[in-house]
PDB file with SEQRES, HELIX, SHEET and CRYST1 records, atoms N, CA, C and O in Angstrom:
SEQRES   1 A   76  MET GLU VAL LYS ARG PHE TYR LYS ASN GLN THR GLU ILE          
SEQRES   2 A   76  SER ALA ALA ILE ASN LYS VAL ILE ASP SER TYR LEU ASN          
SEQRES   3 A   76  ASP LYS ILE ASP GLU GLU SER MET VAL LYS ASN ILE LYS          
SEQRES   4 A   76  ILE ILE TYR GLU ASN ASN TYR SER LYS ILE ILE LYS ASN          
SEQRES   5 A   76  GLY ASP TYR ALA LYS VAL LEU LYS GLN ARG CYS GLY LYS          
SEQRES   6 A   76  ARG ARG LEU GLU ILE VAL SER LYS VAL ILE SER                  
HELIX    1 AA1 GLN A   10  LEU A   25  1                                  16    
HELIX    2 AA2 GLU A   31  ASN A   44  1                                  14    
HELIX    3 AA3 TYR A   46  ILE A   49  1                                   4    
HELIX    4 AA4 LYS A   57  ILE A   75  1                                  19    
CRYST1    1.000    1.000    1.000  90.00  90.00  90.00 P 1           1          
ATOM      1  N   MET A   1     240.349  43.037 -69.861  1.00  0.00           N  
ATOM      2  CA  MET A   1     241.343  42.006 -70.146  1.00  0.00           C  
ATOM      3  C   MET A   1     240.650  40.849 -70.861  1.00  0.00           C  
ATOM      4  O   MET A   1     239.641  40.326 -70.387  1.00  0.00           O  
ATOM      5  N   GLU A   2     241.185  40.469 -71.970  1.00  0.00           N  
ATOM      6  CA  GLU A   2     240.630  39.349 -72.731  1.00  0.00           C  
ATOM      7  C   GLU A   2     241.614  38.181 -72.705  1.00  0.00           C  
ATOM      8  O   GLU A   2     242.828  38.373 -72.759  1.00  0.00           O  
ATOM      9  N   VAL A   3     241.069  36.974 -72.622  1.00  0.00           N  
ATOM     10  CA  VAL A   3     241.884  35.771 -72.673  1.00  0.00           C  
ATOM     11  C   VAL A   3     241.402  34.924 -73.842  1.00  0.00           C  
ATOM     12  O   VAL A   3     240.261  35.041 -74.287  1.00  0.00           O  
ATOM     13  N   LYS A   4     242.305  34.062 -74.332  1.00  0.00           N  
ATOM     14  CA  LYS A   4     241.909  33.155 -75.395  1.00  0.00           C  
ATOM     15  C   LYS A   4     240.953  32.102 -74.847  1.00  0.00           C  
ATOM     16  O   LYS A   4     240.952  31.810 -73.651  1.00  0.00           O  
ATOM     17  N   ARG A   5     240.153  31.547 -75.722  1.00  0.00           N  
ATOM     18  CA  ARG A   5     239.236  30.491 -75.292  1.00  0.00           C  
ATOM     19  C   ARG A   5     239.925  29.141 -75.229  1.00  0.00           C  
ATOM     20  O   ARG A   5     239.631  28.338 -74.344  1.00  0.00           O  
ATOM     21  N   PHE A   6     240.834  28.880 -76.151  1.00  0.00           N  
ATOM     22  CA  PHE A   6     241.459  27.556 -76.240  1.00  0.00           C  
ATOM     23  C   PHE A   6     242.967  27.691 -76.181  1.00  0.00           C  
ATOM     24  O   PHE A   6     243.535  28.632 -76.735  1.00  0.00           O  
ATOM     25  N   TYR A   7     243.611  26.759 -75.515  1.00  0.00           N  
ATOM     26  CA  TYR A   7     245.059  26.766 -75.357  1.00  0.00           C  
ATOM     27  C   TYR A   7     245.638  25.451 -75.848  1.00  0.00           C  
ATOM     28  O   TYR A   7     244.982  24.410 -75.839  1.00  0.00           O  
ATOM     29  N   LYS A   8     246.896  25.537 -76.278  1.00  0.00           N  
ATOM     30  CA  LYS A   8     247.591  24.407 -76.879  1.00  0.00           C  
ATOM     31  C   LYS A   8     248.003  23.359 -75.838  1.00  0.00           C  
ATOM     32  O   LYS A   8     247.916  22.155 -76.079  1.00  0.00           O  
ATOM     33  N   ASN A   9     248.450  23.844 -74.682  1.00  0.00           N  
ATOM     34  CA  ASN A   9     248.963  22.911 -73.675  1.00  0.00           C  
ATOM     35  C   ASN A   9     248.763  23.460 -72.264  1.00  0.00           C  
ATOM     36  O   ASN A   9     248.295  24.583 -72.073  1.00  0.00           O  
ATOM     37  N   GLN A  10     249.129  22.641 -71.287  1.00  0.00           N  
ATOM     38  CA  GLN A  10     248.917  23.004 -69.895  1.00  0.00           C  
ATOM     39  C   GLN A  10     249.802  24.161 -69.451  1.00  0.00           C  
ATOM     40  O   GLN A  10     249.426  24.915 -68.555  1.00  0.00           O  
ATOM     41  N   THR A  11     250.967  24.311 -70.062  1.00  0.00           N  
ATOM     42  CA  THR A  11     251.851  25.422 -69.721  1.00  0.00           C  
ATOM     43  C   THR A  11     251.208  26.750 -70.080  1.00  0.00           C  
ATOM     44  O   THR A  11     251.264  27.703 -69.302  1.00  0.00           O  
ATOM     45  N   GLU A  12     250.593  26.814 -71.262  1.00  0.00           N  
ATOM     46  CA  GLU A  12     249.903  28.048 -71.673  1.00  0.00           C  
ATOM     47  C   GLU A  12     248.700  28.329 -70.777  1.00  0.00           C  
ATOM     48  O   GLU A  12     248.437  29.481 -70.431  1.00  0.00           O  
ATOM     49  N   ILE A  13     247.979  27.290 -70.407  1.00  0.00           N  
ATOM     50  CA  ILE A  13     246.826  27.453 -69.525  1.00  0.00           C  
ATOM     51  C   ILE A  13     247.262  28.006 -68.164  1.00  0.00           C  
ATOM     52  O   ILE A  13     246.647  28.932 -67.637  1.00  0.00           O  
ATOM     53  N   SER A  14     248.318  27.433 -67.610  1.00  0.00           N  
ATOM     54  CA  SER A  14     248.773  27.902 -66.301  1.00  0.00           C  
ATOM     55  C   SER A  14     249.262  29.347 -66.373  1.00  0.00           C  
ATOM     56  O   SER A  14     249.044  30.112 -65.433  1.00  0.00           O  
ATOM     57  N   ALA A  15     249.911  29.733 -67.457  1.00  0.00           N  
ATOM     58  CA  ALA A  15     250.354  31.128 -67.615  1.00  0.00           C  
ATOM     59  C   ALA A  15     249.157  32.063 -67.696  1.00  0.00           C  
ATOM     60  O   ALA A  15     249.186  33.152 -67.123  1.00  0.00           O  
ATOM     61  N   ALA A  16     248.111  31.657 -68.395  1.00  0.00           N  
ATOM     62  CA  ALA A  16     246.906  32.479 -68.516  1.00  0.00           C  
ATOM     63  C   ALA A  16     246.197  32.611 -67.155  1.00  0.00           C  
ATOM     64  O   ALA A  16     245.776  33.705 -66.776  1.00  0.00           O  
ATOM     65  N   ILE A  17     246.071  31.508 -66.434  1.00  0.00           N  
ATOM     66  CA  ILE A  17     245.451  31.557 -65.109  1.00  0.00           C  
ATOM     67  C   ILE A  17     246.254  32.472 -64.179  1.00  0.00           C  
ATOM     68  O   ILE A  17     245.682  33.284 -63.452  1.00  0.00           O  
ATOM     69  N   ASN A  18     247.574  32.336 -64.208  1.00  0.00           N  
ATOM     70  CA  ASN A  18     248.426  33.187 -63.374  1.00  0.00           C  
ATOM     71  C   ASN A  18     248.233  34.658 -63.711  1.00  0.00           C  
ATOM     72  O   ASN A  18     248.133  35.502 -62.821  1.00  0.00           O  
ATOM     73  N   LYS A  19     248.183  34.955 -64.994  1.00  0.00           N  
ATOM     74  CA  LYS A  19     248.026  36.351 -65.450  1.00  0.00           C  
ATOM     75  C   LYS A  19     246.702  36.936 -64.951  1.00  0.00           C  
ATOM     76  O   LYS A  19     246.664  38.058 -64.445  1.00  0.00           O  
ATOM     77  N   VAL A  20     245.625  36.174 -65.097  1.00  0.00           N  
ATOM     78  CA  VAL A  20     244.304  36.655 -64.682  1.00  0.00           C  
ATOM     79  C   VAL A  20     244.263  36.875 -63.169  1.00  0.00           C  
ATOM     80  O   VAL A  20     243.837  37.933 -62.706  1.00  0.00           O  
ATOM     81  N   ILE A  21     244.698  35.891 -62.411  1.00  0.00           N  
ATOM     82  CA  ILE A  21     244.634  35.994 -60.950  1.00  0.00           C  
ATOM     83  C   ILE A  21     245.566  37.081 -60.431  1.00  0.00           C  
ATOM     84  O   ILE A  21     245.187  37.847 -59.545  1.00  0.00           O  
ATOM     85  N   ASP A  22     246.772  37.156 -60.966  1.00  0.00           N  
ATOM     86  CA  ASP A  22     247.704  38.203 -60.535  1.00  0.00           C  
ATOM     87  C   ASP A  22     247.174  39.587 -60.870  1.00  0.00           C  
ATOM     88  O   ASP A  22     247.339  40.514 -60.077  1.00  0.00           O  
ATOM     89  N   SER A  23     246.545  39.748 -62.016  1.00  0.00           N  
ATOM     90  CA  SER A  23     245.951  41.039 -62.379  1.00  0.00           C  
ATOM     91  C   SER A  23     244.863  41.416 -61.382  1.00  0.00           C  
ATOM     92  O   SER A  23     244.748  42.577 -60.987  1.00  0.00           O  
ATOM     93  N   TYR A  24     244.077  40.446 -60.982  1.00  0.00           N  
ATOM     94  CA  TYR A  24     243.023  40.699 -59.994  1.00  0.00           C  
ATOM     95  C   TYR A  24     243.641  41.091 -58.628  1.00  0.00           C  
ATOM     96  O   TYR A  24     243.214  42.061 -58.001  1.00  0.00           O  
ATOM     97  N   LEU A  25     244.629  40.335 -58.195  1.00  0.00           N  
ATOM     98  CA  LEU A  25     245.237  40.595 -56.897  1.00  0.00           C  
ATOM     99  C   LEU A  25     245.982  41.930 -56.860  1.00  0.00           C  
ATOM    100  O   LEU A  25     246.144  42.525 -55.794  1.00  0.00           O  
ATOM    101  N   ASN A  26     246.432  42.394 -58.019  1.00  0.00           N  
ATOM    102  CA  ASN A  26     247.101  43.700 -58.106  1.00  0.00           C  
ATOM    103  C   ASN A  26     246.147  44.823 -58.474  1.00  0.00           C  
ATOM    104  O   ASN A  26     246.576  45.918 -58.835  1.00  0.00           O  
ATOM    105  N   ASP A  27     244.846  44.547 -58.381  1.00  0.00           N  
ATOM    106  CA  ASP A  27     243.786  45.537 -58.633  1.00  0.00           C  
ATOM    107  C   ASP A  27     243.805  46.107 -60.043  1.00  0.00           C  
ATOM    108  O   ASP A  27     243.439  47.265 -60.245  1.00  0.00           O  
ATOM    109  N   LYS A  28     244.228  45.309 -61.026  1.00  0.00           N  
ATOM    110  CA  LYS A  28     244.210  45.770 -62.421  1.00  0.00           C  
ATOM    111  C   LYS A  28     242.898  45.403 -63.114  1.00  0.00           C  
ATOM    112  O   LYS A  28     242.506  46.041 -64.090  1.00  0.00           O  
ATOM    113  N   ILE A  29     242.223  44.369 -62.603  1.00  0.00           N  
ATOM    114  CA  ILE A  29     240.898  44.006 -63.109  1.00  0.00           C  
ATOM    115  C   ILE A  29     239.977  43.785 -61.919  1.00  0.00           C  
ATOM    116  O   ILE A  29     240.437  43.513 -60.810  1.00  0.00           O  
ATOM    117  N   ASP A  30     238.677  43.902 -62.154  1.00  0.00           N  
ATOM    118  CA  ASP A  30     237.735  43.706 -61.050  1.00  0.00           C  
ATOM    119  C   ASP A  30     237.394  42.222 -60.893  1.00  0.00           C  
ATOM    120  O   ASP A  30     237.766  41.394 -61.724  1.00  0.00           O  
ATOM    121  N   GLU A  31     236.681  41.908 -59.816  1.00  0.00           N  
ATOM    122  CA  GLU A  31     236.358  40.519 -59.494  1.00  0.00           C  
ATOM    123  C   GLU A  31     235.483  39.880 -60.569  1.00  0.00           C  
ATOM    124  O   GLU A  31     235.677  38.717 -60.920  1.00  0.00           O  
ATOM    125  N   GLU A  32     234.536  40.628 -61.082  1.00  0.00           N  
ATOM    126  CA  GLU A  32     233.630  40.101 -62.110  1.00  0.00           C  
ATOM    127  C   GLU A  32     234.403  39.676 -63.365  1.00  0.00           C  
ATOM    128  O   GLU A  32     234.122  38.629 -63.948  1.00  0.00           O  
ATOM    129  N   SER A  33     235.360  40.482 -63.767  1.00  0.00           N  
ATOM    130  CA  SER A  33     236.183  40.170 -64.939  1.00  0.00           C  
ATOM    131  C   SER A  33     237.049  38.943 -64.676  1.00  0.00           C  
ATOM    132  O   SER A  33     237.200  38.091 -65.551  1.00  0.00           O  
ATOM    133  N   MET A  34     237.617  38.850 -63.475  1.00  0.00           N  
ATOM    134  CA  MET A  34     238.446  37.701 -63.117  1.00  0.00           C  
ATOM    135  C   MET A  34     237.629  36.407 -63.158  1.00  0.00           C  
ATOM    136  O   MET A  34     238.068  35.406 -63.725  1.00  0.00           O  
ATOM    137  N   VAL A  35     236.451  36.436 -62.558  1.00  0.00           N  
ATOM    138  CA  VAL A  35     235.578  35.263 -62.540  1.00  0.00           C  
ATOM    139  C   VAL A  35     235.203  34.846 -63.963  1.00  0.00           C  
ATOM    140  O   VAL A  35     235.263  33.664 -64.300  1.00  0.00           O  
ATOM    141  N   LYS A  36     234.822  35.804 -64.786  1.00  0.00           N  
ATOM    142  CA  LYS A  36     234.427  35.528 -66.170  1.00  0.00           C  
ATOM    143  C   LYS A  36     235.580  34.878 -66.942  1.00  0.00           C  
ATOM    144  O   LYS A  36     235.369  33.895 -67.652  1.00  0.00           O  
ATOM    145  N   ASN A  37     236.788  35.416 -66.808  1.00  0.00           N  
ATOM    146  CA  ASN A  37     237.938  34.888 -67.543  1.00  0.00           C  
ATOM    147  C   ASN A  37     238.343  33.505 -67.048  1.00  0.00           C  
ATOM    148  O   ASN A  37     238.682  32.644 -67.860  1.00  0.00           O  
ATOM    149  N   ILE A  38     238.319  33.274 -65.762  1.00  0.00           N  
ATOM    150  CA  ILE A  38     238.655  31.944 -65.223  1.00  0.00           C  
ATOM    151  C   ILE A  38     237.646  30.908 -65.718  1.00  0.00           C  
ATOM    152  O   ILE A  38     238.028  29.801 -66.098  1.00  0.00           O  
ATOM    153  N   LYS A  39     236.367  31.264 -65.716  1.00  0.00           N  
ATOM    154  CA  LYS A  39     235.354  30.327 -66.193  1.00  0.00           C  
ATOM    155  C   LYS A  39     235.525  30.024 -67.681  1.00  0.00           C  
ATOM    156  O   LYS A  39     235.347  28.877 -68.093  1.00  0.00           O  
ATOM    157  N   ILE A  40     235.864  31.016 -68.488  1.00  0.00           N  
ATOM    158  CA  ILE A  40     236.114  30.797 -69.925  1.00  0.00           C  
ATOM    159  C   ILE A  40     237.265  29.809 -70.109  1.00  0.00           C  
ATOM    160  O   ILE A  40     237.157  28.854 -70.878  1.00  0.00           O  
ATOM    161  N   ILE A  41     238.361  30.047 -69.401  1.00  0.00           N  
ATOM    162  CA  ILE A  41     239.525  29.159 -69.520  1.00  0.00           C  
ATOM    163  C   ILE A  41     239.156  27.749 -69.063  1.00  0.00           C  
ATOM    164  O   ILE A  41     239.471  26.779 -69.753  1.00  0.00           O  
ATOM    165  N   TYR A  42     238.500  27.621 -67.924  1.00  0.00           N  
ATOM    166  CA  TYR A  42     238.176  26.319 -67.349  1.00  0.00           C  
ATOM    167  C   TYR A  42     237.212  25.535 -68.232  1.00  0.00           C  
ATOM    168  O   TYR A  42     237.446  24.361 -68.518  1.00  0.00           O  
ATOM    169  N   GLU A  43     236.137  26.174 -68.663  1.00  0.00           N  
ATOM    170  CA  GLU A  43     235.109  25.465 -69.438  1.00  0.00           C  
ATOM    171  C   GLU A  43     235.609  24.997 -70.786  1.00  0.00           C  
ATOM    172  O   GLU A  43     235.211  23.926 -71.246  1.00  0.00           O  
ATOM    173  N   ASN A  44     236.467  25.764 -71.434  1.00  0.00           N  
ATOM    174  CA  ASN A  44     236.933  25.423 -72.768  1.00  0.00           C  
ATOM    175  C   ASN A  44     238.177  24.550 -72.801  1.00  0.00           C  
ATOM    176  O   ASN A  44     238.558  24.054 -73.861  1.00  0.00           O  
ATOM    177  N   ASN A  45     238.818  24.355 -71.647  1.00  0.00           N  
ATOM    178  CA  ASN A  45     240.051  23.561 -71.598  1.00  0.00           C  
ATOM    179  C   ASN A  45     240.009  22.525 -70.470  1.00  0.00           C  
ATOM    180  O   ASN A  45     241.043  22.129 -69.932  1.00  0.00           O  
ATOM    181  N   TYR A  46     238.807  22.105 -70.131  1.00  0.00           N  
ATOM    182  CA  TYR A  46     238.607  21.193 -68.997  1.00  0.00           C  
ATOM    183  C   TYR A  46     239.496  19.946 -69.082  1.00  0.00           C  
ATOM    184  O   TYR A  46     240.108  19.550 -68.090  1.00  0.00           O  
ATOM    185  N   SER A  47     239.566  19.333 -70.262  1.00  0.00           N  
ATOM    186  CA  SER A  47     240.307  18.071 -70.384  1.00  0.00           C  
ATOM    187  C   SER A  47     241.810  18.241 -70.158  1.00  0.00           C  
ATOM    188  O   SER A  47     242.495  17.271 -69.834  1.00  0.00           O  
ATOM    189  N   LYS A  48     242.324  19.442 -70.321  1.00  0.00           N  
ATOM    190  CA  LYS A  48     243.741  19.693 -70.073  1.00  0.00           C  
ATOM    191  C   LYS A  48     243.989  20.139 -68.631  1.00  0.00           C  
ATOM    192  O   LYS A  48     245.102  20.007 -68.120  1.00  0.00           O  
ATOM    193  N   ILE A  49     242.957  20.662 -67.983  1.00  0.00           N  
ATOM    194  CA  ILE A  49     243.100  21.171 -66.621  1.00  0.00           C  
ATOM    195  C   ILE A  49     242.912  20.061 -65.586  1.00  0.00           C  
ATOM    196  O   ILE A  49     243.666  19.982 -64.616  1.00  0.00           O  
ATOM    197  N   ILE A  50     241.914  19.209 -65.791  1.00  0.00           N  
ATOM    198  CA  ILE A  50     241.592  18.156 -64.829  1.00  0.00           C  
ATOM    199  C   ILE A  50     242.036  16.799 -65.374  1.00  0.00           C  
ATOM    200  O   ILE A  50     241.685  16.406 -66.486  1.00  0.00           O  
ATOM    201  N   LYS A  51     242.817  16.102 -64.558  1.00  0.00           N  
ATOM    202  CA  LYS A  51     243.266  14.738 -64.890  1.00  0.00           C  
ATOM    203  C   LYS A  51     242.975  13.843 -63.688  1.00  0.00           C  
ATOM    204  O   LYS A  51     243.406  14.139 -62.574  1.00  0.00           O  
ATOM    205  N   ASN A  52     242.263  12.774 -63.907  1.00  0.00           N  
ATOM    206  CA  ASN A  52     241.921  11.813 -62.846  1.00  0.00           C  
ATOM    207  C   ASN A  52     241.249  12.488 -61.645  1.00  0.00           C  
ATOM    208  O   ASN A  52     241.529  12.153 -60.494  1.00  0.00           O  
ATOM    209  N   GLY A  53     240.369  13.432 -61.929  1.00  0.00           N  
ATOM    210  CA  GLY A  53     239.596  14.074 -60.871  1.00  0.00           C  
ATOM    211  C   GLY A  53     240.325  15.146 -60.081  1.00  0.00           C  
ATOM    212  O   GLY A  53     239.788  15.652 -59.096  1.00  0.00           O  
ATOM    213  N   ASP A  54     241.528  15.503 -60.485  1.00  0.00           N  
ATOM    214  CA  ASP A  54     242.311  16.524 -59.770  1.00  0.00           C  
ATOM    215  C   ASP A  54     243.000  17.423 -60.815  1.00  0.00           C  
ATOM    216  O   ASP A  54     243.023  17.103 -62.003  1.00  0.00           O  
ATOM    217  N   TYR A  55     243.549  18.534 -60.354  1.00  0.00           N  
ATOM    218  CA  TYR A  55     244.267  19.413 -61.271  1.00  0.00           C  
ATOM    219  C   TYR A  55     245.492  18.683 -61.833  1.00  0.00           C  
ATOM    220  O   TYR A  55     246.133  17.901 -61.131  1.00  0.00           O  
ATOM    221  N   ALA A  56     245.804  18.946 -63.090  1.00  0.00           N  
ATOM    222  CA  ALA A  56     246.957  18.334 -63.738  1.00  0.00           C  
ATOM    223  C   ALA A  56     248.239  18.762 -62.993  1.00  0.00           C  
ATOM    224  O   ALA A  56     248.312  19.847 -62.415  1.00  0.00           O  
ATOM    225  N   LYS A  57     249.219  17.892 -63.029  1.00  0.00           N  
ATOM    226  CA  LYS A  57     250.475  18.124 -62.294  1.00  0.00           C  
ATOM    227  C   LYS A  57     251.162  19.423 -62.731  1.00  0.00           C  
ATOM    228  O   LYS A  57     251.672  20.171 -61.897  1.00  0.00           O  
ATOM    229  N   VAL A  58     251.174  19.687 -64.040  1.00  0.00           N  
ATOM    230  CA  VAL A  58     251.807  20.907 -64.558  1.00  0.00           C  
ATOM    231  C   VAL A  58     251.132  22.150 -63.961  1.00  0.00           C  
ATOM    232  O   VAL A  58     251.809  23.100 -63.570  1.00  0.00           O  
ATOM    233  N   LEU A  59     249.800  22.135 -63.894  1.00  0.00           N  
ATOM    234  CA  LEU A  59     249.083  23.277 -63.317  1.00  0.00           C  
ATOM    235  C   LEU A  59     249.408  23.449 -61.839  1.00  0.00           C  
ATOM    236  O   LEU A  59     249.593  24.571 -61.368  1.00  0.00           O  
ATOM    237  N   LYS A  60     249.479  22.346 -61.111  1.00  0.00           N  
ATOM    238  CA  LYS A  60     249.813  22.430 -59.683  1.00  0.00           C  
ATOM    239  C   LYS A  60     251.198  23.059 -59.488  1.00  0.00           C  
ATOM    240  O   LYS A  60     251.398  23.890 -58.603  1.00  0.00           O  
ATOM    241  N   GLN A  61     252.137  22.647 -60.327  1.00  0.00           N  
ATOM    242  CA  GLN A  61     253.504  23.150 -60.194  1.00  0.00           C  
ATOM    243  C   GLN A  61     253.628  24.620 -60.597  1.00  0.00           C  
ATOM    244  O   GLN A  61     254.315  25.394 -59.930  1.00  0.00           O  
ATOM    245  N   ARG A  62     252.960  25.004 -61.692  1.00  0.00           N  
ATOM    246  CA  ARG A  62     253.132  26.344 -62.232  1.00  0.00           C  
ATOM    247  C   ARG A  62     252.204  27.384 -61.599  1.00  0.00           C  
ATOM    248  O   ARG A  62     252.572  28.555 -61.501  1.00  0.00           O  
ATOM    249  N   CYS A  63     251.023  26.979 -61.176  1.00  0.00           N  
ATOM    250  CA  CYS A  63     250.064  27.932 -60.592  1.00  0.00           C  
ATOM    251  C   CYS A  63     250.228  28.042 -59.081  1.00  0.00           C  
ATOM    252  O   CYS A  63     250.126  29.128 -58.510  1.00  0.00           O  
ATOM    253  N   GLY A  64     250.476  26.931 -58.458  1.00  0.00           N  
ATOM    254  CA  GLY A  64     250.607  26.946 -57.004  1.00  0.00           C  
ATOM    255  C   GLY A  64     249.273  26.750 -56.301  1.00  0.00           C  
ATOM    256  O   GLY A  64     248.200  26.910 -56.882  1.00  0.00           O  
ATOM    257  N   LYS A  65     249.387  26.400 -55.041  1.00  0.00           N  
ATOM    258  CA  LYS A  65     248.220  26.045 -54.234  1.00  0.00           C  
ATOM    259  C   LYS A  65     247.238  27.204 -54.097  1.00  0.00           C  
ATOM    260  O   LYS A  65     246.032  27.006 -54.247  1.00  0.00           O  
ATOM    261  N   ARG A  66     247.726  28.394 -53.819  1.00  0.00           N  
ATOM    262  CA  ARG A  66     246.857  29.557 -53.570  1.00  0.00           C  
ATOM    263  C   ARG A  66     246.028  29.911 -54.798  1.00  0.00           C  
ATOM    264  O   ARG A  66     244.824  30.140 -54.679  1.00  0.00           O  
ATOM    265  N   ARG A  67     246.639  29.960 -55.961  1.00  0.00           N  
ATOM    266  CA  ARG A  67     245.891  30.304 -57.177  1.00  0.00           C  
ATOM    267  C   ARG A  67     244.871  29.227 -57.510  1.00  0.00           C  
ATOM    268  O   ARG A  67     243.758  29.543 -57.931  1.00  0.00           O  
ATOM    269  N   LEU A  68     245.229  27.968 -57.330  1.00  0.00           N  
ATOM    270  CA  LEU A  68     244.272  26.898 -57.631  1.00  0.00           C  
ATOM    271  C   LEU A  68     243.115  26.882 -56.638  1.00  0.00           C  
ATOM    272  O   LEU A  68     242.014  26.451 -56.982  1.00  0.00           O  
ATOM    273  N   GLU A  69     243.348  27.341 -55.419  1.00  0.00           N  
ATOM    274  CA  GLU A  69     242.234  27.499 -54.467  1.00  0.00           C  
ATOM    275  C   GLU A  69     241.254  28.540 -54.982  1.00  0.00           C  
ATOM    276  O   GLU A  69     240.041  28.366 -54.873  1.00  0.00           O  
ATOM    277  N   ILE A  70     241.780  29.622 -55.544  1.00  0.00           N  
ATOM    278  CA  ILE A  70     240.920  30.671 -56.105  1.00  0.00           C  
ATOM    279  C   ILE A  70     240.126  30.112 -57.280  1.00  0.00           C  
ATOM    280  O   ILE A  70     238.925  30.354 -57.390  1.00  0.00           O  
ATOM    281  N   VAL A  71     240.799  29.357 -58.167  1.00  0.00           N  
ATOM    282  CA  VAL A  71     240.116  28.755 -59.305  1.00  0.00           C  
ATOM    283  C   VAL A  71     238.998  27.829 -58.823  1.00  0.00           C  
ATOM    284  O   VAL A  71     237.895  27.854 -59.370  1.00  0.00           O  
ATOM    285  N   SER A  72     239.272  27.026 -57.819  1.00  0.00           N  
ATOM    286  CA  SER A  72     238.256  26.094 -57.290  1.00  0.00           C  
ATOM    287  C   SER A  72     237.041  26.843 -56.755  1.00  0.00           C  
ATOM    288  O   SER A  72     235.907  26.417 -56.973  1.00  0.00           O  
ATOM    289  N   LYS A  73     237.263  27.934 -56.070  1.00  0.00           N  
ATOM    290  CA  LYS A  73     236.150  28.720 -55.536  1.00  0.00           C  
ATOM    291  C   LYS A  73     235.351  29.377 -56.642  1.00  0.00           C  
ATOM    292  O   LYS A  73     234.129  29.485 -56.541  1.00  0.00           O  
ATOM    293  N   VAL A  74     236.025  29.821 -57.704  1.00  0.00           N  
ATOM    294  CA  VAL A  74     235.342  30.478 -58.828  1.00  0.00           C  
ATOM    295  C   VAL A  74     234.446  29.488 -59.571  1.00  0.00           C  
ATOM    296  O   VAL A  74     233.320  29.824 -59.938  1.00  0.00           O  
ATOM    297  N   ILE A  75     234.942  28.267 -59.793  1.00  0.00           N  
ATOM    298  CA  ILE A  75     234.183  27.317 -60.610  1.00  0.00           C  
ATOM    299  C   ILE A  75     233.107  26.580 -59.830  1.00  0.00           C  
ATOM    300  O   ILE A  75     232.240  25.946 -60.431  1.00  0.00           O  
ATOM    301  N   SER A  76     233.145  26.652 -58.502  1.00  0.00           N  
ATOM    302  CA  SER A  76     232.130  25.935 -57.724  1.00  0.00           C  
ATOM    303  C   SER A  76     230.883  26.752 -57.495  1.00  0.00           C  
ATOM    304  O   SER A  76     229.944  26.279 -56.856  1.00  0.00           O  
TER     305      SER A  76                                                      
END                                                                             
């Protein structure tokens, strides 16, 4: 599974994060691939993902608490 490096807005980022994590949870991709893709999205779109030291409001609403917990564990 390949993801884009750069996204136009937070809605596209949240859709990409959801797709990657859901694919992993449904056993369509392995853990290594999920981690790699989340890191690519996070590192290249940091300014759109993090606002004032926390996840952007759009991401919180569209991704949900559980998926963002997974993202936090992957990037730490």
